[in-house]
N, CA, C and O atoms as a CHARMM CRD file, in Angstrom:
* protein
*
  348
    1    1 LYS  N     14.96100  22.83600  29.96800 PROA 1      0.00000
    2    1 LYS  CA    15.11900  21.39300  30.10900 PROA 1      0.00000
    3    1 LYS  C     13.83800  20.66600  29.68500 PROA 1      0.00000
    4    1 LYS  O     13.89400  19.62500  29.03000 PROA 1      0.00000
    5    2 ASN  N     12.71600  21.21100  30.05600 PROA 2      0.00000
    6    2 ASN  CA    11.43600  20.60700  29.70100 PROA 2      0.00000
    7    2 ASN  C     11.27200  20.51400  28.18900 PROA 2      0.00000
    8    2 ASN  O     10.70800  19.54800  27.67300 PROA 2      0.00000
    9    3 MET  N     11.76700  21.52200  27.48800 PROA 3      0.00000
   10    3 MET  CA    11.67100  21.55100  26.03700 PROA 3      0.00000
   11    3 MET  C     12.45100  20.39600  25.40400 PROA 3      0.00000
   12    3 MET  O     11.98400  19.77500  24.44900 PROA 3      0.00000
   13    4 SER  N     13.64400  20.11300  25.94400 PROA 4      0.00000
   14    4 SER  CA    14.46400  19.04700  25.37100 PROA 4      0.00000
   15    4 SER  C     13.83000  17.68000  25.59700 PROA 4      0.00000
   16    4 SER  O     13.96700  16.79500  24.75200 PROA 4      0.00000
   17    5 SER  N     13.13700  17.48700  26.72400 PROA 5      0.00000
   18    5 SER  CA    12.49700  16.19700  26.96100 PROA 5      0.00000
   19    5 SER  C     11.36200  15.96800  25.97300 PROA 5      0.00000
   20    5 SER  O     11.12400  14.83400  25.55600 PROA 5      0.00000
   21    6 SER  N     10.65700  17.03300  25.59200 PROA 6      0.00000
   22    6 SER  CA     9.60200  16.86500  24.59100 PROA 6      0.00000
   23    6 SER  C     10.21400  16.58500  23.22400 PROA 6      0.00000
   24    6 SER  O      9.64300  15.83400  22.43500 PROA 6      0.00000
   25    7 ASP  N     11.38600  17.18900  22.93100 PROA 7      0.00000
   26    7 ASP  CA    12.07500  16.90400  21.67900 PROA 7      0.00000
   27    7 ASP  C     12.51500  15.44500  21.62500 PROA 7      0.00000
   28    7 ASP  O     12.40500  14.79500  20.58500 PROA 7      0.00000
   29    8 ASP  N     13.01600  14.93000  22.75600 PROA 8      0.00000
   30    8 ASP  CA    13.43900  13.53500  22.81700 PROA 8      0.00000
   31    8 ASP  C     12.26800  12.60000  22.56800 PROA 8      0.00000
   32    8 ASP  O     12.39300  11.62500  21.82800 PROA 8      0.00000
   33    9 SER  N     11.12900  12.89600  23.18400 PROA 9      0.00000
   34    9 SER  CA     9.97000  12.02600  23.01200 PROA 9      0.00000
   35    9 SER  C      9.43900  12.09700  21.59000 PROA 9      0.00000
   36    9 SER  O      8.99800  11.08300  21.05000 PROA 9      0.00000
   37   10 SER  N      9.47100  13.28300  20.96400 PROA 10     0.00000
   38   10 SER  CA     8.97900  13.38900  19.59000 PROA 10     0.00000
   39   10 SER  C      9.89900  12.65600  18.62800 PROA 10     0.00000
   40   10 SER  O      9.42200  12.02900  17.68100 PROA 10     0.00000
   41   11 SER  N     11.22700  12.72000  18.85200 PROA 11     0.00000
   42   11 SER  CA    12.14000  11.98700  17.97600 PROA 11     0.00000
   43   11 SER  C     11.96500  10.48600  18.17200 PROA 11     0.00000
   44   11 SER  O     12.07300   9.71600  17.21800 PROA 11     0.00000
   45   12 ARG  N     11.69400  10.06900  19.40600 PROA 12     0.00000
   46   12 ARG  CA    11.46500   8.65100  19.66600 PROA 12     0.00000
   47   12 ARG  C     10.18100   8.19900  18.97800 PROA 12     0.00000
   48   12 ARG  O     10.13500   7.10900  18.40900 PROA 12     0.00000
   49   13 LYS  N      9.13900   9.02800  19.02600 PROA 13     0.00000
   50   13 LYS  CA     7.87800   8.68600  18.37000 PROA 13     0.00000
   51   13 LYS  C      8.06100   8.55900  16.86900 PROA 13     0.00000
   52   13 LYS  O      7.51900   7.63900  16.25600 PROA 13     0.00000
   53   14 SER  N      8.82400   9.47700  16.26300 PROA 14     0.00000
   54   14 SER  CA     9.01300   9.42000  14.81900 PROA 14     0.00000
   55   14 SER  C      9.79200   8.17200  14.42100 PROA 14     0.00000
   56   14 SER  O      9.50600   7.57300  13.38400 PROA 14     0.00000
   57   15 SER  N     10.77800   7.76900  15.23400 PROA 15     0.00000
   58   15 SER  CA    11.52700   6.55600  14.89900 PROA 15     0.00000
   59   15 SER  C     10.64900   5.32300  15.07600 PROA 15     0.00000
   60   15 SER  O     10.75400   4.36900  14.30500 PROA 15     0.00000
   61   16 GLU  N      9.77600   5.34000  16.09800 PROA 16     0.00000
   62   16 GLU  CA     8.84800   4.22400  16.28000 PROA 16     0.00000
   63   16 GLU  C      7.89200   4.14100  15.10200 PROA 16     0.00000
   64   16 GLU  O      7.58000   3.05500  14.61600 PROA 16     0.00000
   65   17 CYS  N      7.43500   5.29400  14.65200 PROA 17     0.00000
   66   17 CYS  CA     6.51900   5.35300  13.51800 PROA 17     0.00000
   67   17 CYS  C      7.21000   4.82200  12.26900 PROA 17     0.00000
   68   17 CYS  O      6.63000   4.04900  11.50700 PROA 17     0.00000
   69   18 HSD  N      8.46400   5.24800  12.06600 PROA 18     0.00000
   70   18 HSD  CA     9.21600   4.79900  10.90000 PROA 18     0.00000
   71   18 HSD  C      9.38500   3.28300  10.92800 PROA 18     0.00000
   72   18 HSD  O      9.22600   2.61200   9.90800 PROA 18     0.00000
   73   19 ARG  N      9.71100   2.74900  12.10800 PROA 19     0.00000
   74   19 ARG  CA     9.86300   1.30000  12.22200 PROA 19     0.00000
   75   19 ARG  C      8.54400   0.59400  11.95200 PROA 19     0.00000
   76   19 ARG  O      8.52200  -0.46700  11.33000 PROA 19     0.00000
   77   20 PHE  N      7.44500   1.17600  12.41700 PROA 20     0.00000
   78   20 PHE  CA     6.13500   0.56600  12.20800 PROA 20     0.00000
   79   20 PHE  C      5.82600   0.46300  10.72000 PROA 20     0.00000
   80   20 PHE  O      5.38600  -0.58500  10.24700 PROA 20     0.00000
   81   21 PHE  N      6.05700   1.55300   9.97700 PROA 21     0.00000
   82   21 PHE  CA     5.72800   1.54400   8.55600 PROA 21     0.00000
   83   21 PHE  C      6.73100   0.73800   7.74800 PROA 21     0.00000
   84   21 PHE  O      6.39400   0.24000   6.67400 PROA 21     0.00000
   85   22 GLY  N      7.94700   0.59900   8.23500 PROA 22     0.00000
   86   22 GLY  CA     8.96000  -0.15700   7.51600 PROA 22     0.00000
   87   22 GLY  C      8.84100  -1.65400   7.72500 PROA 22     0.00000
   88   22 GLY  O      9.54600  -2.42400   7.07200 PROA 22     0.00000
   89   23 TYR  N      7.96700  -2.07900   8.61700 PROA 23     0.00000
   90   23 TYR  CA     7.86800  -3.48300   8.98100 PROA 23     0.00000
   91   23 TYR  C      7.12800  -4.27700   7.91300 PROA 23     0.00000
   92   23 TYR  O      6.04500  -3.87900   7.48400 PROA 23     0.00000
   93   24 GLY  N      7.69300  -5.37600   7.48700 PROA 24     0.00000
   94   24 GLY  CA     6.99800  -6.31800   6.61400 PROA 24     0.00000
   95   24 GLY  C      6.67600  -5.79100   5.23700 PROA 24     0.00000
   96   24 GLY  O      5.56600  -5.99600   4.74700 PROA 24     0.00000
   97   25 LYS  N      7.61500  -5.11800   4.59800 PROA 25     0.00000
   98   25 LYS  CA     7.34400  -4.56600   3.27500 PROA 25     0.00000
   99   25 LYS  C      7.22800  -5.65200   2.21300 PROA 25     0.00000
  100   25 LYS  O      6.41500  -5.53800   1.29500 PROA 25     0.00000
  101   26 ARG  N      8.02400  -6.68900   2.33000 PROA 26     0.00000
  102   26 ARG  CA     8.04000  -7.73300   1.30600 PROA 26     0.00000
  103   26 ARG  C      6.95200  -8.77100   1.57600 PROA 26     0.00000
  104   26 ARG  O      6.70400  -9.15500   2.71900 PROA 26     0.00000
  105   27 ILE  N      6.31600  -9.20900   0.50400 PROA 27     0.00000
  106   27 ILE  CA     5.27500 -10.22300   0.61900 PROA 27     0.00000
  107   27 ILE  C      5.90100 -11.57000   0.26500 PROA 27     0.00000
  108   27 ILE  O      6.46200 -11.71900  -0.82000 PROA 27     0.00000
  109   28 PRO  N      5.81400 -12.54600   1.15500 PROA 28     0.00000
  110   28 PRO  CA     6.41800 -13.85400   0.86500 PROA 28     0.00000
  111   28 PRO  C      5.80500 -14.50800  -0.36700 PROA 28     0.00000
  112   28 PRO  O      4.66100 -14.22700  -0.72700 PROA 28     0.00000
  113   29 ARG  N      6.57700 -15.38200  -1.01000 PROA 29     0.00000
  114   29 ARG  CA     6.11800 -16.04000  -2.23500 PROA 29     0.00000
  115   29 ARG  C      4.92500 -16.96100  -1.98100 PROA 29     0.00000
  116   29 ARG  O      4.12000 -17.19000  -2.88400 PROA 29     0.00000
  117   30 ASP  N      4.80400 -17.49400  -0.76100 PROA 30     0.00000
  118   30 ASP  CA     3.71700 -18.43700  -0.49700 PROA 30     0.00000
  119   30 ASP  C      2.37700 -17.74100  -0.26000 PROA 30     0.00000
  120   30 ASP  O      1.34900 -18.41300  -0.18400 PROA 30     0.00000
  121   31 VAL  N      2.36400 -16.40500  -0.14200 PROA 31     0.00000
  122   31 VAL  CA     1.11200 -15.67400   0.02800 PROA 31     0.00000
  123   31 VAL  C      0.47200 -15.49300  -1.34500 PROA 31     0.00000
  124   31 VAL  O      1.11400 -15.00300  -2.27300 PROA 31     0.00000
  125   32 LYS  N     -0.77500 -15.88400  -1.46900 PROA 32     0.00000
  126   32 LYS  CA    -1.47200 -15.78700  -2.75200 PROA 32     0.00000
  127   32 LYS  C     -2.20900 -14.46000  -2.83700 PROA 32     0.00000
  128   32 LYS  O     -3.02800 -14.13200  -1.97800 PROA 32     0.00000
  129   33 ARG  N     -1.90800 -13.70400  -3.88100 PROA 33     0.00000
  130   33 ARG  CA    -2.62200 -12.45700  -4.13600 PROA 33     0.00000
  131   33 ARG  C     -3.42100 -12.66700  -5.40700 PROA 33     0.00000
  132   33 ARG  O     -2.93400 -13.26200  -6.36900 PROA 33     0.00000
  133   34 HSD  N     -4.64300 -12.18000  -5.40700 PROA 34     0.00000
  134   34 HSD  CA    -5.52900 -12.42000  -6.54100 PROA 34     0.00000
  135   34 HSD  C     -5.89700 -11.12300  -7.23500 PROA 34     0.00000
  136   34 HSD  O     -5.93800 -10.06100  -6.61300 PROA 34     0.00000
  137   35 CYS  N     -6.16300 -11.21800  -8.52300 PROA 35     0.00000
  138   35 CYS  CA    -6.51700 -10.05800  -9.33500 PROA 35     0.00000
  139   35 CYS  C     -7.88000  -9.52900  -8.89500 PROA 35     0.00000
  140   35 CYS  O     -8.86000 -10.27300  -8.85500 PROA 35     0.00000
  141   36 GLY  N     -7.93400  -8.23500  -8.56400 PROA 36     0.00000
  142   36 GLY  CA    -9.16900  -7.63200  -8.07300 PROA 36     0.00000
  143   36 GLY  C    -10.26600  -7.56900  -9.12000 PROA 36     0.00000
  144   36 GLY  O    -11.43300  -7.81200  -8.81400 PROA 36     0.00000
  145   37 MET  N     -9.89800  -7.24300 -10.35700 PROA 37     0.00000
  146   37 MET  CA   -10.91800  -7.11600 -11.40300 PROA 37     0.00000
  147   37 MET  C    -11.47500  -8.47900 -11.79000 PROA 37     0.00000
  148   37 MET  O    -12.68000  -8.62100 -11.99600 PROA 37     0.00000
  149   38 CYS  N    -10.60100  -9.48800 -11.89000 PROA 38     0.00000
  150   38 CYS  CA   -11.09100 -10.84000 -12.18800 PROA 38     0.00000
  151   38 CYS  C    -11.99500 -11.33400 -11.06200 PROA 38     0.00000
  152   38 CYS  O    -13.02200 -11.96500 -11.31100 PROA 38     0.00000
  153   39 ARG  N    -11.60200 -11.04100  -9.81900 PROA 39     0.00000
  154   39 ARG  CA   -12.39100 -11.47700  -8.66800 PROA 39     0.00000
  155   39 ARG  C    -13.79300 -10.88300  -8.71600 PROA 39     0.00000
  156   39 ARG  O    -14.76000 -11.55200  -8.35100 PROA 39     0.00000
  157   40 GLN  N    -13.91400  -9.63400  -9.16200 PROA 40     0.00000
  158   40 GLN  CA   -15.22800  -8.99400  -9.25700 PROA 40     0.00000
  159   40 GLN  C    -16.12600  -9.68500 -10.27800 PROA 40     0.00000
  160   40 GLN  O    -17.35100  -9.60900 -10.18500 PROA 40     0.00000
  161   41 HSD  N    -15.51700 -10.35700 -11.25200 PROA 41     0.00000
  162   41 HSD  CA   -16.28200 -11.08600 -12.26700 PROA 41     0.00000
  163   41 HSD  C    -16.41800 -12.56400 -11.92800 PROA 41     0.00000
  164   41 HSD  O    -16.87600 -13.34900 -12.75800 PROA 41     0.00000
  165   42 GLY  N    -16.02700 -12.95100 -10.72000 PROA 42     0.00000
  166   42 GLY  CA   -16.19500 -14.33300 -10.27400 PROA 42     0.00000
  167   42 GLY  C    -15.08200 -15.27200 -10.69500 PROA 42     0.00000
  168   42 GLY  O    -15.22800 -16.48700 -10.56700 PROA 42     0.00000
  169   43 VAL  N    -13.96800 -14.74100 -11.19500 PROA 43     0.00000
  170   43 VAL  CA   -12.83100 -15.56600 -11.59400 PROA 43     0.00000
  171   43 VAL  C    -11.71300 -15.31300 -10.59400 PROA 43     0.00000
  172   43 VAL  O    -11.28900 -14.17200 -10.41000 PROA 43     0.00000
  173   44 VAL  N    -11.22900 -16.37800  -9.94200 PROA 44     0.00000
  174   44 VAL  CA   -10.15300 -16.22200  -8.96700 PROA 44     0.00000
  175   44 VAL  C     -8.84800 -16.63600  -9.64100 PROA 44     0.00000
  176   44 VAL  O     -8.61100 -17.81700  -9.89700 PROA 44     0.00000
  177   45 VAL  N     -7.99900 -15.63300  -9.92500 PROA 45     0.00000
  178   45 VAL  CA    -6.73200 -15.86500 -10.61900 PROA 45     0.00000
  179   45 VAL  C     -5.61800 -15.23200  -9.79600 PROA 45     0.00000
  180   45 VAL  O     -5.75500 -14.10700  -9.31600 PROA 45     0.00000
  181   46 GLU  N     -4.51300 -15.96000  -9.63400 PROA 46     0.00000
  182   46 GLU  CA    -3.37000 -15.40400  -8.91200 PROA 46     0.00000
  183   46 GLU  C     -2.75000 -14.27500  -9.73800 PROA 46     0.00000
  184   46 GLU  O     -2.67200 -14.36400 -10.96300 PROA 46     0.00000
  185   47 THR  N     -2.31400 -13.22100  -9.06000 PROA 47     0.00000
  186   47 THR  CA    -1.82600 -12.01300  -9.72900 PROA 47     0.00000
  187   47 THR  C     -0.46000 -12.19900 -10.36900 PROA 47     0.00000
  188   47 THR  O     -0.20100 -11.62800 -11.42800 PROA 47     0.00000
  189   48 ARG  N      0.41300 -12.97700  -9.76100 PROA 48     0.00000
  190   48 ARG  CA     1.78200 -13.10800 -10.27500 PROA 48     0.00000
  191   48 ARG  C      1.77200 -13.72300 -11.67400 PROA 48     0.00000
  192   48 ARG  O      1.24700 -14.81800 -11.88100 PROA 48     0.00000
  193   49 GLY  N      2.35600 -13.00500 -12.62500 PROA 49     0.00000
  194   49 GLY  CA     2.42500 -13.48200 -14.00500 PROA 49     0.00000
  195   49 GLY  C      1.08900 -13.46300 -14.71700 PROA 49     0.00000
  196   49 GLY  O      0.89800 -14.18900 -15.69200 PROA 49     0.00000
  197   50 HSD  N      0.16400 -12.64900 -14.25000 PROA 50     0.00000
  198   50 HSD  CA    -1.21000 -12.63600 -14.75900 PROA 50     0.00000
  199   50 HSD  C     -1.41400 -11.51300 -15.76800 PROA 50     0.00000
  200   50 HSD  O     -0.99200 -10.37900 -15.54200 PROA 50     0.00000
  201   51 ILE  N     -2.05600 -11.83400 -16.87200 PROA 51     0.00000
  202   51 ILE  CA    -2.49600 -10.81600 -17.82600 PROA 51     0.00000
  203   51 ILE  C     -4.01900 -10.78400 -17.71700 PROA 51     0.00000
  204   51 ILE  O     -4.69800 -11.74700 -18.07200 PROA 51     0.00000
  205   52 CYS  N     -4.54100  -9.67200 -17.22300 PROA 52     0.00000
  206   52 CYS  CA    -5.96500  -9.59400 -16.90700 PROA 52     0.00000
  207   52 CYS  C     -6.81500  -9.50700 -18.16900 PROA 52     0.00000
  208   52 CYS  O     -6.57500  -8.67600 -19.04500 PROA 52     0.00000
  209   53 GLN  N     -7.80400 -10.37400 -18.24000 PROA 53     0.00000
  210   53 GLN  CA    -8.71200 -10.35200 -19.39000 PROA 53     0.00000
  211   53 GLN  C     -9.75000  -9.23400 -19.27800 PROA 53     0.00000
  212   53 GLN  O    -10.44100  -8.91900 -20.24600 PROA 53     0.00000
  213   54 PHE  N     -9.85200  -8.63700 -18.08300 PROA 54     0.00000
  214   54 PHE  CA   -10.82000  -7.55900 -17.85400 PROA 54     0.00000
  215   54 PHE  C    -10.15100  -6.18800 -17.77200 PROA 54     0.00000
  216   54 PHE  O    -10.74300  -5.24600 -17.24500 PROA 54     0.00000
  217   55 LYS  N     -8.92200  -6.06300 -18.28700 PROA 55     0.00000
  218   55 LYS  CA    -8.20100  -4.79600 -18.12900 PROA 55     0.00000
  219   55 LYS  C     -8.86300  -3.64100 -18.87400 PROA 55     0.00000
  220   55 LYS  O     -8.65700  -2.48200 -18.51300 PROA 55     0.00000
  221   56 ASN  N     -9.64500  -3.93100 -19.89400 PROA 56     0.00000
  222   56 ASN  CA   -10.35100  -2.87700 -20.63200 PROA 56     0.00000
  223   56 ASN  C    -11.83300  -2.81000 -20.27300 PROA 56     0.00000
  224   56 ASN  O    -12.58500  -2.06200 -20.89800 PROA 56     0.00000
  225   57 CYS  N    -12.25900  -3.57900 -19.27700 PROA 57     0.00000
  226   57 CYS  CA   -13.66500  -3.60700 -18.87200 PROA 57     0.00000
  227   57 CYS  C    -14.04800  -2.27300 -18.23300 PROA 57     0.00000
  228   57 CYS  O    -13.28100  -1.70700 -17.45500 PROA 57     0.00000
  229   58 GLU  N    -15.22300  -1.78400 -18.56300 PROA 58     0.00000
  230   58 GLU  CA   -15.69000  -0.49200 -18.04800 PROA 58     0.00000
  231   58 GLU  C    -16.90500  -0.63100 -17.12900 PROA 58     0.00000
  232   58 GLU  O    -17.64400   0.33400 -16.93600 PROA 58     0.00000
  233   59 CYS  N    -17.12000  -1.82500 -16.56000 PROA 59     0.00000
  234   59 CYS  CA   -18.24900  -1.98300 -15.64300 PROA 59     0.00000
  235   59 CYS  C    -17.96300  -1.24000 -14.33800 PROA 59     0.00000
  236   59 CYS  O    -16.81800  -0.88300 -14.06000 PROA 59     0.00000
  237   60 ASP  N    -19.00300  -1.00900 -13.54400 PROA 60     0.00000
  238   60 ASP  CA   -18.86000  -0.24200 -12.30000 PROA 60     0.00000
  239   60 ASP  C    -17.89900  -0.90700 -11.31700 PROA 60     0.00000
  240   60 ASP  O    -17.14200  -0.22600 -10.62400 PROA 60     0.00000
  241   61 LYS  N    -17.93000  -2.24400 -11.25900 PROA 61     0.00000
  242   61 LYS  CA   -17.05300  -2.95400 -10.32400 PROA 61     0.00000
  243   61 LYS  C    -15.58600  -2.75700 -10.69600 PROA 61     0.00000
  244   61 LYS  O    -14.74800  -2.52800  -9.82400 PROA 61     0.00000
  245   62 CYS  N    -15.27700  -2.84300 -11.97600 PROA 62     0.00000
  246   62 CYS  CA   -13.88700  -2.65800 -12.42000 PROA 62     0.00000
  247   62 CYS  C    -13.44500  -1.21100 -12.25000 PROA 62     0.00000
  248   62 CYS  O    -12.28800  -0.94700 -11.92300 PROA 62     0.00000
  249   63 LYS  N    -14.36000  -0.27500 -12.46900 PROA 63     0.00000
  250   63 LYS  CA   -14.03000   1.13600 -12.23700 PROA 63     0.00000
  251   63 LYS  C    -13.68900   1.36200 -10.76700 PROA 63     0.00000
  252   63 LYS  O    -12.77700   2.12200 -10.44200 PROA 63     0.00000
  253   64 LEU  N    -14.42900   0.69500  -9.88400 PROA 64     0.00000
  254   64 LEU  CA   -14.17500   0.80700  -8.45000 PROA 64     0.00000
  255   64 LEU  C    -12.79900   0.23500  -8.08500 PROA 64     0.00000
  256   64 LEU  O    -12.07300   0.81900  -7.28000 PROA 64     0.00000
  257   65 VAL  N    -12.44700  -0.91000  -8.68300 PROA 65     0.00000
  258   65 VAL  CA   -11.13400  -1.51700  -8.43400 PROA 65     0.00000
  259   65 VAL  C    -10.03100  -0.57400  -8.91000 PROA 65     0.00000
  260   65 VAL  O     -9.03600  -0.38500  -8.21100 PROA 65     0.00000
  261   66 ARG  N    -10.20000   0.01700 -10.09200 PROA 66     0.00000
  262   66 ARG  CA    -9.19500   0.95700 -10.61400 PROA 66     0.00000
  263   66 ARG  C     -9.05400   2.17700  -9.71200 PROA 66     0.00000
  264   66 ARG  O     -7.94600   2.65300  -9.46300 PROA 66     0.00000
  265   67 LYS  N    -10.18700   2.67800  -9.22500 PROA 67     0.00000
  266   67 LYS  CA   -10.16800   3.83400  -8.32700 PROA 67     0.00000
  267   67 LYS  C     -9.43100   3.49100  -7.03100 PROA 67     0.00000
  268   67 LYS  O     -8.63700   4.28600  -6.52900 PROA 67     0.00000
  269   68 ARG  N     -9.70500   2.30100  -6.49800 PROA 68     0.00000
  270   68 ARG  CA    -9.04100   1.86000  -5.27100 PROA 68     0.00000
  271   68 ARG  C     -7.53500   1.72500  -5.49200 PROA 68     0.00000
  272   68 ARG  O     -6.74700   2.11500  -4.63000 PROA 68     0.00000
  273   69 ARG  N     -7.13100   1.17800  -6.63300 PROA 69     0.00000
  274   69 ARG  CA    -5.70300   1.06200  -6.95500 PROA 69     0.00000
  275   69 ARG  C     -5.05500   2.43500  -7.03900 PROA 69     0.00000
  276   69 ARG  O     -3.94300   2.63700  -6.55100 PROA 69     0.00000
  277   70 SER  N     -5.75200   3.37100  -7.65600 PROA 70     0.00000
  278   70 SER  CA    -5.22900   4.72800  -7.80100 PROA 70     0.00000
  279   70 SER  C     -5.03600   5.38500  -6.43400 PROA 70     0.00000
  280   70 SER  O     -4.00700   6.01000  -6.17600 PROA 70     0.00000
  281   71 ILE  N     -6.02600   5.23800  -5.57400 PROA 71     0.00000
  282   71 ILE  CA    -5.94600   5.81600  -4.22700 PROA 71     0.00000
  283   71 ILE  C     -4.79100   5.19000  -3.45300 PROA 71     0.00000
  284   71 ILE  O     -4.02800   5.89600  -2.79400 PROA 71     0.00000
  285   72 MET  N     -4.66200   3.86900  -3.53300 PROA 72     0.00000
  286   72 MET  CA    -3.59100   3.18400  -2.80700 PROA 72     0.00000
  287   72 MET  C     -2.22000   3.60500  -3.31700 PROA 72     0.00000
  288   72 MET  O     -1.30700   3.81800  -2.51900 PROA 72     0.00000
  289   73 SER  N     -2.05800   3.72800  -4.63900 PROA 73     0.00000
  290   73 SER  CA    -0.75200   4.12600  -5.16900 PROA 73     0.00000
  291   73 SER  C     -0.41000   5.55100  -4.75500 PROA 73     0.00000
  292   73 SER  O      0.75200   5.85900  -4.48900 PROA 73     0.00000
  293   74 THR  N     -1.42100   6.42700  -4.69700 PROA 74     0.00000
  294   74 THR  CA    -1.19200   7.79700  -4.24000 PROA 74     0.00000
  295   74 THR  C     -0.77800   7.81200  -2.77600 PROA 74     0.00000
  296   74 THR  O      0.13500   8.54800  -2.40100 PROA 74     0.00000
  297   75 GLN  N     -1.43400   7.01000  -1.94400 PROA 75     0.00000
  298   75 GLN  CA    -1.09200   6.93800  -0.52300 PROA 75     0.00000
  299   75 GLN  C      0.32200   6.39400  -0.31900 PROA 75     0.00000
  300   75 GLN  O      1.06700   6.89400   0.52400 PROA 75     0.00000
  301   76 ILE  N      0.68700   5.37700  -1.08600 PROA 76     0.00000
  302   76 ILE  CA     2.02200   4.79100  -0.96800 PROA 76     0.00000
  303   76 ILE  C      3.08000   5.80000  -1.38700 PROA 76     0.00000
  304   76 ILE  O      4.10700   5.94300  -0.72300 PROA 76     0.00000
  305   77 ARG  N      2.82400   6.50800  -2.50500 PROA 77     0.00000
  306   77 ARG  CA     3.76600   7.52400  -2.97200 PROA 77     0.00000
  307   77 ARG  C      3.95000   8.60800  -1.91700 PROA 77     0.00000
  308   77 ARG  O      5.07500   9.02800  -1.64300 PROA 77     0.00000
  309   78 LEU  N      2.84800   9.06000  -1.32700 PROA 78     0.00000
  310   78 LEU  CA     2.89700  10.08800  -0.29400 PROA 78     0.00000
  311   78 LEU  C      3.67200   9.60400   0.93200 PROA 78     0.00000
  312   78 LEU  O      4.49200  10.34100   1.48000 PROA 78     0.00000
  313   79 ARG  N      3.41500   8.37800   1.35700 PROA 79     0.00000
  314   79 ARG  CA     4.10800   7.83300   2.52600 PROA 79     0.00000
  315   79 ARG  C      5.60300   7.72100   2.26300 PROA 79     0.00000
  316   79 ARG  O      6.41000   8.03000   3.13900 PROA 79     0.00000
  317   80 ARG  N      5.97900   7.28400   1.07000 PROA 80     0.00000
  318   80 ARG  CA     7.40300   7.17000   0.74200 PROA 80     0.00000
  319   80 ARG  C      8.07900   8.53100   0.72800 PROA 80     0.00000
  320   80 ARG  O      9.20900   8.66600   1.19600 PROA 80     0.00000
  321   81 GLU  N      7.39900   9.54100   0.19700 PROA 81     0.00000
  322   81 GLU  CA     7.95000  10.90000   0.20500 PROA 81     0.00000
  323   81 GLU  C      8.13000  11.39600   1.63700 PROA 81     0.00000
  324   81 GLU  O      9.14600  12.01300   1.95900 PROA 81     0.00000
  325   82 GLN  N      7.15000  11.12800   2.49300 PROA 82     0.00000
  326   82 GLN  CA     7.23500  11.55100   3.88900 PROA 82     0.00000
  327   82 GLN  C      8.35000  10.80200   4.61300 PROA 82     0.00000
  328   82 GLN  O      9.07900  11.39500   5.40900 PROA 82     0.00000
  329   83 ASP  N      8.48600   9.51100   4.34400 PROA 83     0.00000
  330   83 ASP  CA     9.56700   8.73600   4.95800 PROA 83     0.00000
  331   83 ASP  C     10.92100   9.31300   4.56400 PROA 83     0.00000
  332   83 ASP  O     11.83400   9.38800   5.38700 PROA 83     0.00000
  333   84 LYS  N     11.04600   9.72100   3.30200 PROA 84     0.00000
  334   84 LYS  CA    12.30200  10.28600   2.81900 PROA 84     0.00000
  335   84 LYS  C     12.61500  11.60500   3.52600 PROA 84     0.00000
  336   84 LYS  O     13.76100  11.86400   3.89300 PROA 84     0.00000
  337   85 ARG  N     11.59500  12.43100   3.71100 PROA 85     0.00000
  338   85 ARG  CA    11.78900  13.74200   4.34000 PROA 85     0.00000
  339   85 ARG  C     12.11300  13.64300   5.82000 PROA 85     0.00000
  340   85 ARG  O     12.94500  14.40000   6.31900 PROA 85     0.00000
  341   86 PHE  N     11.47500  12.73100   6.52400 PROA 86     0.00000
  342   86 PHE  CA    11.57400  12.69300   7.98100 PROA 86     0.00000
  343   86 PHE  C     12.56300  11.66100   8.50400 PROA 86     0.00000
  344   86 PHE  O     12.48000  11.27000   9.66900 PROA 86     0.00000
  345   87 GLN  N     13.47900  11.21800   7.68600 PROA 87     0.00000
  346   87 GLN  CA    14.48000  10.26600   8.17000 PROA 87     0.00000
  347   87 GLN  C     15.60400  10.98100   8.84900 PROA 87     0.00000
  348   87 GLN  O     16.54500  10.34300   9.32300 PROA 87     0.00000
């Protein structure tokens, strides 16, 4: 009996976790997101419909932004795979 109660709590935790990560996926239109590479060069440009003038820039700041984007996309991909497996 003790074993089943721990199973119940673990399934409840996983569903709580799933709900936590599933919360607020969409970003409202009124939220302004800005281009990271342009921001590093002192230009504040909204990302939506933006063609970055620094997309081929090889400065250290832009390399850091690209690295951060790569890490974030890897984390998102991993989380989505885990969500798919543990549903």
